[in-house]
C-alpha positions as CSV (number, residue, x, y, z in Angstrom):
1,X,12.9,-52.5,-21.7
2,X,15.8,-50.0,-22.3
3,X,17.8,-48.8,-19.4
4,X,17.9,-45.0,-19.3
5,X,21.1,-43.6,-17.8
6,X,21.4,-40.2,-16.1
7,X,23.5,-38.8,-18.9
8,X,20.9,-39.6,-21.5
9,X,18.0,-37.8,-20.0
10,X,16.9,-34.9,-22.3
11,X,16.9,-32.2,-19.6
12,X,20.4,-33.1,-18.3
13,X,22.6,-31.8,-21.1
14,X,26.3,-32.4,-20.7
15,X,25.9,-34.6,-17.6
16,X,27.0,-37.7,-19.4
17,X,30.4,-37.3,-17.7
18,X,28.7,-37.6,-14.3
19,X,28.5,-41.4,-14.7
20,X,32.1,-41.6,-15.8
21,X,33.2,-39.6,-12.8
22,X,31.2,-41.8,-10.4
23,X,32.8,-44.9,-12.0
24,X,36.3,-43.3,-11.7
25,X,35.7,-42.5,-8.0
26,X,34.5,-46.0,-7.2
27,X,37.7,-47.5,-8.7
28,X,39.8,-45.6,-6.2
29,X,38.3,-47.3,-3.2
30,X,41.6,-48.8,-1.9
31,X,42.1,-48.6,1.9
32,X,45.7,-47.5,1.9
33,X,46.7,-44.9,3.1
34,X,43.8,-44.1,5.5
35,X,42.4,-40.6,5.2
36,X,40.0,-38.1,6.7
37,X,37.9,-35.4,4.9
38,X,36.9,-32.4,7.0
39,X,34.7,-29.4,6.2
40,X,36.5,-26.1,6.9
41,X,33.9,-23.4,7.2
42,X,32.7,-21.4,5.3
43,X,33.6,-22.9,1.9
44,X,36.6,-25.2,2.4
45,X,37.6,-28.8,2.8
46,X,40.7,-30.6,4.2
47,X,41.9,-34.0,3.2
48,X,44.3,-35.6,5.6
49,X,46.2,-38.7,4.7
50,X,48.3,-40.8,7.2
51,X,51.6,-41.1,5.4
52,X,54.0,-42.2,8.2
53,X,57.5,-42.9,6.9
54,X,57.1,-40.8,3.8
55,X,59.2,-37.7,3.3
56,X,58.1,-34.6,1.4
57,X,60.2,-35.6,-1.6
58,X,58.5,-39.1,-1.6
59,X,55.1,-37.5,-2.2
60,X,53.5,-35.9,-5.3
61,X,50.2,-34.0,-5.5
62,X,48.7,-33.1,-8.9
63,X,45.4,-32.3,-10.4
64,X,44.6,-34.2,-13.6
65,X,41.3,-33.9,-15.5
66,X,39.2,-32.8,-12.4
67,X,40.9,-35.3,-10.2
68,X,43.2,-34.7,-7.3
69,X,45.9,-37.3,-7.5
70,X,48.2,-38.0,-4.5
71,X,51.1,-40.4,-5.1
72,X,53.7,-41.7,-2.7
73,X,56.8,-43.8,-3.4
74,X,59.6,-44.5,-0.9
75,X,63.1,-45.3,-2.1
76,X,63.9,-49.0,-1.6
77,X,67.5,-48.8,-0.5
78,X,67.4,-50.8,2.7
79,X,67.4,-54.4,1.5
80,X,69.8,-55.7,4.2
81,X,67.3,-55.4,7.0
82,X,65.7,-58.5,8.5
83,X,62.2,-57.9,9.9
84,X,60.7,-60.3,12.5
85,X,57.4,-58.5,12.0
86,X,56.6,-55.9,9.4
87,X,53.3,-54.0,10.3
88,X,54.2,-50.6,8.9
89,X,53.3,-50.3,5.3
90,X,56.1,-48.9,3.1
91,X,54.5,-49.6,-0.3
92,X,53.8,-47.1,-3.0
93,X,50.3,-45.7,-3.3
94,X,48.1,-43.5,-5.5
95,X,44.9,-42.0,-4.0
96,X,42.4,-40.2,-6.3
97,X,39.6,-37.8,-5.4
98,X,37.2,-36.4,-8.0
99,X,36.8,-32.7,-7.7
100,X,33.6,-30.8,-8.5
101,X,33.6,-27.8,-10.8
102,X,34.7,-24.8,-8.9
103,X,36.8,-26.7,-6.3
104,X,40.5,-25.9,-6.3
105,X,43.5,-27.0,-4.2
106,X,44.8,-24.1,-2.1
107,X,47.8,-25.7,-0.4
108,X,49.3,-28.8,1.2
109,X,51.5,-29.5,4.1
110,X,53.2,-32.5,5.8
111,X,53.1,-32.5,9.7
112,X,54.0,-35.4,12.0
113,X,53.3,-38.1,9.3
114,X,50.0,-36.5,8.2
115,X,49.6,-34.9,4.8
116,X,47.1,-32.1,4.8
117,X,45.6,-30.9,1.5
118,X,43.3,-27.8,1.7
119,X,40.7,-27.2,-0.9
120,X,38.2,-24.4,-1.4
121,X,35.0,-24.0,-3.4
122,X,35.4,-21.0,-5.7
123,X,32.2,-19.2,-6.6
124,X,32.1,-18.0,-10.1
125,X,32.3,-14.2,-10.5
126,X,29.5,-14.0,-13.0
127,X,26.5,-16.2,-11.9
128,X,23.9,-14.8,-14.4
129,X,25.0,-14.4,-18.0
130,X,22.9,-13.0,-20.8
131,X,23.3,-14.8,-24.1
132,X,23.0,-12.5,-27.1
133,X,20.7,-13.6,-29.9
134,X,22.2,-13.4,-33.4
135,X,20.3,-12.6,-36.6
136,X,19.9,-15.4,-39.0
137,X,21.6,-14.5,-42.3
138,X,20.9,-17.2,-44.9
139,X,21.4,-20.5,-43.1
140,X,24.0,-19.4,-40.6
141,X,23.8,-17.5,-37.3
142,X,26.1,-14.6,-37.1
């Protein structure tokens, strides 16, 4: 018996990327740094990451191929300190979120060790589009 994937169903044209997006999202399941996702009515979202100890210049937020990528890297210039206990993470991180079509980042801010990233679902201006039918001239459509 052949396994049928979602992307190979004949009525779901162009959805073969859906499986790849799900796999990409599953790979980013690391627990650091912790985060919240809130719904911001009517059509927004807010991702909040706990980034205590990171300064604004230690953080980078980019969108790459329908992914929101948040990176953090602290400079490591304090090697002469001796810790009796080290419970505050100071390691570099990369956190990825897959964005749906029509979701865009509207802003970001750092406040009391929390990085807030605001997103909004953008509705397309033209929902219904008429496709013109071309006349067949020889073997080509024009």
